[in-house]
C-alpha positions as MATLAB code, in Angstrom:
seq = 'MRRNESTTTAVATATKPTMYELNERYKDSPVRTNEYEIDGKKFIVHSHFIGSKDIDKVISEIAFNRALNESLNTTKKAA';
ca = [
      98.622    2.644  -99.759;
      96.437    5.778  -99.075;
      97.792    9.083  -97.906;
      97.785    9.606  -94.094;
      96.777    5.959  -93.424;
      98.329    4.676  -90.299;
     100.724    1.780  -90.927;
     100.963    0.671  -87.408;
      99.465   -2.713  -86.781;
      97.991   -4.164  -83.558;
     100.709   -6.789  -83.353;
     103.540   -4.105  -83.374;
     101.926   -2.095  -80.643;
     101.052   -4.971  -78.439;
     104.523   -6.439  -78.314;
     106.447   -3.213  -77.789;
     107.174   -2.738  -74.042;
     106.535    0.694  -72.441;
     109.420    2.521  -70.800;
     107.920    1.776  -67.319;
     107.808   -1.946  -68.203;
     111.572   -1.989  -69.362;
     112.564   -0.066  -66.152;
     110.709   -2.697  -64.063;
     112.307   -5.641  -66.063;
     115.848   -4.433  -65.677;
     115.798   -2.535  -62.413;
     118.267   -4.993  -60.798;
     120.752   -5.012  -63.619;
     123.974   -2.904  -63.301;
     123.795    0.690  -64.314;
     126.300    3.291  -65.373;
     125.440    6.892  -65.584;
     127.472    9.521  -67.646;
     127.028   13.217  -68.215;
     127.799   14.827  -71.502;
     127.503   18.446  -72.513;
     126.827   19.272  -76.045;
     126.398   22.837  -77.347;
     125.924   24.016  -73.676;
     123.017   21.461  -73.023;
     123.611   18.736  -70.292;
     122.627   15.237  -71.223;
     122.585   12.314  -68.782;
     122.771    8.797  -70.069;
     121.853    5.669  -68.119;
     123.354    2.454  -69.494;
     121.795   -0.678  -68.332;
     123.856   -3.845  -68.694;
     121.391   -6.664  -69.128;
     123.751   -9.451  -70.200;
     122.245  -10.157  -73.716;
     125.614  -10.034  -75.466;
     128.185  -12.809  -75.664;
     131.156  -11.226  -73.715;
     133.738  -13.510  -75.389;
     132.643  -12.381  -78.691;
     132.670   -8.696  -77.789;
     136.183   -8.870  -76.233;
     137.484  -10.880  -79.132;
     136.209   -8.255  -81.591;
     137.572   -5.271  -79.534;
     141.094   -7.023  -79.333;
     141.108   -7.833  -83.054;
     140.023   -4.236  -84.055;
     142.760   -2.741  -81.615;
     145.475   -5.055  -83.032;
     144.426   -4.339  -86.505;
     144.389   -0.440  -85.905;
     147.883   -0.737  -84.248;
     149.317   -2.702  -87.179;
     147.943   -0.217  -89.709;
     149.180    2.770  -87.707;
     152.706    1.152  -87.267;
     152.975    0.584  -91.045;
     151.947    4.067  -91.829;
     154.629    5.462  -89.474;
     157.276    3.240  -90.901;
     156.470    4.187  -94.508;
];
């Protein structure tokens, strides 16, 4: 490959939606807004819930990780 040669292909740029298109596509989805302050700068994060994850799998993973962490913390305290 030559230096300073663009690696962007027509296919990659044609399939990537713009921010406006994403906002229009998910405008009816539930949204949660959180504000964070980092080093004196205020950041606002908008989380859009579009339903693309399997909720059963997510909850199972959270429960498993929590149980594992509690088990490991209990054995550390007992030792």
